[in-house]
N, C-alpha and C positions, 0 to 999 in steps of 0.2 A: 119261820117254821112252816113246814107243809101239814095241813090238817087232812090226813086220809081218814075217809069214812067207814073202813070195813077193816076187818082183820086179815092180814094177808095170807094167813095160814088157812082158817075155817070160814072166812066169809063173813063173820057175825058183824051186824052193823054197829059202827060206833061213831054216832053223831057227834058233833062238837062239844056239847054238854056230858058227854057220857063218863062216868067214873070208872068205867072198866078199860079205857084205853092206855096202853102201854106203849112208850117209844124208846127207841134208841138214839144215839147221837146223830145218826144220818136220818132221822124222821122215819124209820121204817117202824110200822104200826102194827100191833097185835093186840088180841083181847087178854086182859089177865088170866083167864083159864089156859089159853094155849101157852102163855110165857111161863107160869108155873108148873103145867103138867107135861107138855110136849118139849118146850124149847129149854126147859130148866135154867132161865134167866140168861139165855146165851143166844145173842141175835144170829140166825143163820144167814144174815147177809154180811156182817162185819165182824162178828165175834165179840161185840160189847155187850153190855147190861141193859137193863131196862130201867125206865123210871116212868111214873105216871104221867100221861100226857095232860097239860094244861088245856082249859078251855080258852077259846079267844071270846074277848070281849064282844057284845053284840055291835057295838058301834064299828068295830073292825072288820065284821063277818061281810060287809058291803064293800069295803076297799080290798079287803084279803080273804077272799071267799075259800071254802075248803075244795079241795082237788075233787073235781067231777068224775073222772075216770077211777076205775076200781085197779088196786095193784092186788094181784091174787097169785101168791108163789107157794103154794103149799110144800111143807118141809117134809120129805120122804127120809132121805139119808142125808146128812150134813156133817162137813168135815170141821167146822167151826164149832159145832155142838160136841162132838167127839172130842176134839182136842182141849175145849176150854171149860167142859162141865165141872171140873172139880177146882178150877181157879178163880177166886173172887175177881169180879169185873174190873176194879181199880187196877188190878194186877196183871191184866191180860195183855 
């Protein structure tokens, strides 16, 4: 799993131990506020749903460090959101 340290929409800092980090099955990372209010639990990259991102144990942070570069793709209009907003994530 890739640990991304920022929300891809609003660029909020999401450190490894952050409780607000949400990920989809492809490790796309957004803050809980953006998932709830902007994305409505629809990943703009794959159309899937989100789950709380687990934190990586300190022992493994050295061996598998978080991603250093930022992924920033603010959502303006999105086909996945419009198509899947009313469909449960497991049925998309």
